[in-house]
C-alpha positions as CSV (number, residue, x, y, z in Angstrom):
1,M,-48.8,53.4,14.6
2,P,-47.7,55.5,11.5
3,L,-47.6,54.4,7.9
4,V,-44.0,54.4,7.1
5,L,-42.3,54.0,3.5
6,H,-39.0,53.2,2.7
7,F,-38.0,54.1,-1.0
8,L,-34.3,52.6,-1.1
9,N,-31.4,54.2,-3.3
10,V,-30.7,50.9,-5.4
11,G,-29.4,52.6,-8.2
12,H,-31.5,52.1,-11.7
13,G,-34.2,50.2,-10.2
14,D,-36.7,49.8,-7.5
15,C,-37.0,48.6,-4.0
16,T,-39.8,49.7,-1.3
17,F,-40.5,48.8,2.1
18,I,-43.9,50.0,3.9
19,E,-44.4,49.3,7.7
20,H,-48.4,49.5,7.9
21,P,-50.0,50.3,11.1
22,S,-51.4,47.1,11.2
23,G,-47.8,45.8,12.0
24,R,-47.3,44.2,8.5
25,L,-44.3,44.6,6.5
26,M,-44.8,45.0,2.6
27,M,-42.1,45.2,-0.1
28,V,-42.7,46.2,-3.6
29,D,-39.9,45.3,-6.0
30,I,-36.1,44.6,-5.3
31,N,-33.0,45.7,-6.8
32,N,-29.5,45.4,-5.8
33,S,-27.0,47.5,-7.6
34,K,-23.3,46.6,-6.8
35,S,-21.7,49.5,-8.8
36,L,-22.3,52.4,-10.7
37,P,-23.0,51.9,-14.5
38,S,-21.1,53.9,-17.1
39,D,-24.1,56.1,-17.9
40,D,-24.7,56.6,-14.3
41,I,-21.0,58.2,-14.3
42,D,-21.5,60.3,-17.3
43,A,-24.6,61.8,-15.8
44,L,-23.6,62.1,-12.2
45,A,-20.3,64.1,-13.6
46,E,-22.4,66.3,-15.6
47,Q,-24.8,67.1,-12.7
48,V,-21.7,68.3,-10.6
49,G,-20.0,70.0,-13.4
50,L,-17.0,67.6,-13.9
51,S,-15.4,65.7,-16.6
52,R,-15.6,62.0,-16.2
53,L,-11.9,61.6,-15.4
54,A,-12.2,64.4,-12.7
55,F,-15.2,62.9,-11.4
56,R,-13.7,59.4,-10.9
57,Y,-10.2,61.0,-9.7
58,A,-9.6,61.1,-5.9
59,A,-6.6,63.2,-4.4
60,P,-4.4,61.3,-1.9
61,G,-6.4,60.9,1.6
62,T,-9.8,61.8,-0.2
63,R,-12.6,59.8,-1.9
64,S,-13.7,60.8,-5.5
65,W,-17.4,61.9,-6.5
66,E,-17.8,58.2,-7.9
67,Q,-17.1,56.8,-4.7
68,H,-19.4,59.1,-2.8
69,Y,-22.1,58.1,-4.9
70,Q,-21.1,54.5,-4.6
71,S,-21.2,54.6,-0.9
72,L,-24.9,55.7,-1.4
73,L,-26.1,52.8,-2.8
74,V,-28.0,50.3,-0.6
75,D,-28.1,46.5,-0.4
76,P,-32.0,45.5,0.4
77,Y,-31.2,42.7,2.5
78,E,-28.7,44.7,4.4
79,Y,-31.3,47.2,4.9
80,Y,-33.8,44.6,5.9
81,K,-31.2,43.2,8.3
82,E,-30.7,46.6,9.9
83,K,-34.1,47.7,10.2
84,F,-36.4,44.6,10.1
85,E,-34.6,41.6,10.8
86,G,-36.6,39.0,12.4
87,R,-39.8,40.4,10.7
88,R,-41.7,38.4,8.2
89,V,-42.2,40.0,4.9
90,F,-46.2,39.6,4.7
91,R,-46.5,40.8,1.3
92,Y,-43.8,41.0,-1.5
93,I,-45.4,42.5,-4.8
94,Q,-43.5,42.2,-8.1
95,T,-44.8,44.9,-10.1
96,H,-43.9,43.7,-13.4
97,P,-41.2,41.2,-14.7
98,D,-38.2,43.4,-15.7
99,M,-34.9,42.4,-14.2
100,D,-34.5,46.1,-12.8
101,H,-37.3,45.4,-10.5
102,M,-36.3,41.8,-9.4
103,G,-32.5,42.1,-8.8
104,G,-31.5,40.4,-5.5
105,L,-34.6,38.2,-5.2
106,H,-32.6,35.1,-5.1
107,R,-30.2,36.2,-2.3
108,F,-33.1,37.9,-0.5
109,F,-35.7,34.9,-0.3
110,W,-33.8,31.9,-1.3
111,Q,-30.1,32.4,0.2
112,E,-31.1,34.3,3.1
113,Q,-34.3,33.0,3.2
114,V,-36.6,35.7,4.6
115,P,-39.7,34.6,5.6
116,L,-42.6,35.3,3.1
117,D,-46.4,34.9,3.3
118,N,-47.8,36.2,0.2
119,F,-46.4,37.0,-3.3
120,W,-48.3,39.2,-5.5
121,D,-47.7,38.6,-9.4
122,V,-49.4,39.3,-12.7
123,Q,-50.1,36.7,-15.3
124,H,-48.1,37.1,-18.1
125,N,-46.0,35.3,-21.0
126,K,-42.3,36.5,-20.5
127,E,-39.7,33.9,-20.8
128,L,-36.0,34.4,-20.5
129,T,-33.3,31.7,-21.2
130,E,-29.9,31.7,-19.6
131,E,-28.2,32.9,-22.6
132,S,-30.4,36.0,-22.2
133,F,-28.0,36.6,-19.4
134,S,-24.8,36.2,-21.4
135,S,-24.2,39.8,-21.6
136,S,-26.4,41.2,-19.2
137,P,-25.6,43.0,-15.5
138,H,-28.7,41.0,-14.1
139,S,-28.5,37.6,-12.8
140,F,-30.4,34.2,-14.0
141,A,-30.5,33.1,-10.7
142,D,-32.8,35.8,-9.7
143,W,-35.0,35.0,-12.8
144,C,-35.3,31.5,-11.8
145,T,-36.1,32.4,-8.2
146,Y,-38.9,34.7,-9.4
147,R,-40.1,31.8,-11.1
148,L,-40.3,29.5,-8.5
149,L,-42.0,32.0,-6.2
150,R,-44.8,32.7,-8.6
151,L,-45.3,29.0,-8.3
152,G,-45.5,29.0,-5.0
153,V,-42.4,27.2,-4.6
154,G,-40.1,28.6,-1.6
155,P,-36.2,27.6,-0.4
156,E,-38.0,25.4,2.2
157,D,-39.0,22.9,-0.7
158,A,-35.3,22.0,-1.4
159,Q,-35.3,20.5,2.0
160,G,-38.6,18.8,1.8
161,N,-41.0,21.0,3.3
162,E,-44.0,22.8,1.6
163,A,-43.8,26.2,0.3
164,T,-44.5,28.9,2.9
165,H,-46.1,31.6,0.8
166,Q,-49.5,32.2,-1.0
167,V,-49.3,33.5,-4.8
168,M,-51.9,36.2,-5.5
169,N,-52.5,37.3,-9.1
170,L,-54.7,40.3,-8.8
171,L,-56.2,42.7,-11.0
172,R,-57.9,46.2,-10.7
173,N,-60.7,46.4,-8.0
174,A,-59.5,42.9,-6.5
175,E,-60.8,42.9,-2.9
176,G,-59.3,41.0,-0.2
177,Q,-59.6,41.5,3.7
178,Y,-56.0,42.0,4.5
179,W,-54.8,44.6,1.9
180,Q,-58.2,46.4,2.5
181,E,-57.0,46.3,6.0
182,D,-53.7,48.0,5.0
183,G,-55.6,50.7,2.7
184,I,-54.3,49.2,-0.3
185,E,-56.5,49.6,-3.4
186,I,-55.1,48.0,-7.0
187,M,-55.6,50.7,-9.5
188,S,-54.1,48.5,-12.5
189,P,-53.6,46.5,-14.3
190,T,-56.8,45.4,-16.0
191,A,-57.3,41.8,-18.3
192,P,-57.0,44.0,-21.5
193,L,-53.8,45.4,-20.4
194,V,-52.2,42.5,-19.5
195,E,-53.3,40.9,-22.6
196,M,-52.0,43.8,-24.7
197,C,-48.6,43.5,-22.9
198,N,-48.5,39.7,-23.7
199,E,-49.2,40.3,-27.4
200,S,-46.6,43.1,-27.8
201,G,-43.9,41.6,-25.5
202,S,-43.7,44.7,-23.7
203,Y,-44.5,44.5,-20.0
204,N,-44.5,48.0,-18.5
205,N,-48.2,48.6,-18.7
206,L,-49.0,45.5,-16.8
207,S,-47.5,46.8,-13.8
208,F,-49.4,46.8,-10.6
209,V,-50.4,50.5,-9.7
210,L,-51.2,50.6,-6.1
211,K,-52.7,53.6,-3.9
212,V,-51.8,53.2,-0.3
213,S,-54.1,55.4,1.9
214,Y,-53.9,56.3,5.7
215,A,-55.2,59.1,7.8
216,G,-56.7,61.0,5.0
217,R,-53.4,60.8,3.0
218,S,-52.6,58.5,0.1
219,V,-49.5,57.5,-1.8
220,I,-49.3,56.1,-5.3
221,L,-46.9,53.5,-6.4
222,P,-46.9,52.7,-10.2
223,G,-43.9,50.6,-11.3
224,D,-43.1,51.3,-14.6
225,A,-46.8,52.2,-15.8
226,E,-47.0,54.1,-19.4
227,G,-49.3,55.9,-21.4
228,A,-51.9,53.2,-22.0
229,S,-52.1,52.2,-18.3
230,W,-52.5,56.1,-17.3
231,D,-55.3,56.5,-19.9
232,S,-57.3,53.2,-18.4
233,M,-57.1,54.6,-14.7
234,I,-58.3,58.2,-16.1
235,S,-61.1,56.8,-17.8
236,M,-62.1,54.4,-14.9
237,Y,-61.4,56.8,-11.7
238,S,-62.8,60.0,-10.6
239,K,-60.3,63.0,-10.3
240,E,-61.2,62.5,-6.6
241,D,-60.0,58.8,-6.5
242,L,-57.0,59.7,-8.2
243,K,-55.5,62.3,-6.1
244,C,-52.5,61.6,-3.8
245,D,-50.0,63.3,-1.8
246,I,-46.9,61.2,-2.5
247,L,-45.9,60.0,-6.1
248,K,-43.5,57.7,-6.8
249,A,-42.5,58.5,-10.5
250,S,-43.5,55.7,-12.9
251,H,-40.4,54.2,-14.9
252,H,-37.9,55.7,-12.9
253,G,-38.5,59.0,-13.5
254,R,-38.5,59.0,-17.3
255,K,-40.6,60.8,-19.9
256,S,-42.1,57.2,-20.7
257,G,-43.7,56.9,-17.5
258,Y,-45.1,60.6,-17.2
259,H,-48.3,61.5,-18.2
260,E,-49.4,65.4,-18.5
261,E,-53.2,64.9,-17.8
262,A,-52.7,62.0,-14.8
263,V,-49.8,64.0,-13.0
264,G,-52.1,67.1,-12.9
265,I,-55.2,65.0,-11.7
266,M,-53.2,63.6,-9.0
267,N,-51.4,66.7,-8.2
268,P,-49.1,65.4,-5.4
269,S,-47.2,67.6,-3.4
270,V,-44.1,65.2,-3.2
271,V,-42.8,63.1,-6.4
272,V,-40.1,60.5,-5.7
273,C,-37.7,59.2,-8.5
274,S,-35.8,55.9,-7.9
275,V,-33.1,56.2,-10.5
276,G,-29.9,55.3,-11.6
277,K,-28.6,57.1,-14.7
278,K,-30.2,60.4,-15.7
279,P,-31.4,59.6,-19.6
280,S,-32.1,62.6,-21.9
281,T,-35.8,61.7,-21.3
282,D,-35.9,62.5,-17.7
283,A,-39.0,64.0,-16.7
284,S,-37.9,65.7,-13.3
285,A,-38.7,69.3,-14.9
286,D,-42.1,68.2,-15.9
287,Y,-43.2,66.7,-12.3
288,A,-41.8,70.0,-10.7
289,R,-44.7,71.8,-12.8
290,H,-46.9,70.1,-10.3
291,A,-45.2,68.8,-7.3
292,E,-43.9,71.3,-4.3
293,K,-40.8,68.8,-4.3
294,V,-39.3,66.3,-6.7
295,L,-36.7,64.1,-4.8
296,S,-34.2,61.7,-6.3
297,T,-32.7,58.6,-4.4
298,R,-29.5,59.4,-6.8
299,F,-29.0,62.3,-5.2
300,N,-30.6,62.2,-1.9
301,G,-30.2,58.8,-0.9
302,N,-32.8,56.5,0.9
303,L,-36.0,58.6,1.3
304,K,-38.3,57.8,4.3
305,V,-42.0,59.2,4.6
306,T,-43.8,58.9,7.8
307,I,-47.6,59.3,7.7
308,W,-49.2,59.9,11.3
309,H,-52.5,58.8,12.6
310,D,-53.6,62.7,12.5
311,G,-52.5,63.1,8.9
312,D,-49.2,64.7,9.4
313,I,-46.5,63.9,6.5
């Protein structure tokens, strides 16, 4: 069986499904964008050379550019239902506690009760209150579900049953049979990075950075890792250890997640950006100096990568 990665077009957020040759299904982050935010509309209109009004206008019997890009957005649960219905999520990884990486948790695991075996999380001190969501596009229910899942509490508990998943708080170089069997290496975070993020109240640099390898090929998934995280990895790993074939652009392809030295060492053939709005700090051109292709879920929709047993991609 091949290694298959599904990068979903969830707007400004992240959601990746991974089918391992072992038969296990893995999920990294979740987001469910139901509409295009205002910034997305402006960026997309500029991309196709139209005014905001023209971008949103549709002649009778046609659909507008806005409706076209809206149609590309994917609901992670609907995608799961279509592609994987009946399969357990063996491993769900919450890269870090930002809401655009956990939007939809409540529906996916609580309402729809998709079966879950392992929940990966990083220890942190971030706390949000219901008031925090008064003017937010995100849902307080998702934050509450996250807090319960990271405590090992599943939806079955509401019916008096024991939780069905194991919580795993992991750091760099943690070793375990099941993720080693699936070719997963935890490259970040470290305890000092977690401590730094907890002290600063900024949590991007405690993101899980994962390297998934199969058949001599590798994919790096860095969450929203920024400079301190990349610096730590460069000081720890050899250039050979950091090389990869596919790189998911950190922090949605922003310059804040781009690290010139690290990307040069990784030397990916393809960079995948999971993005909604295209801010002025977009780093696509920077990645293009190193990679043969830079693909965006915003313009390409869902992206599927298959690595075959002979190393063909």
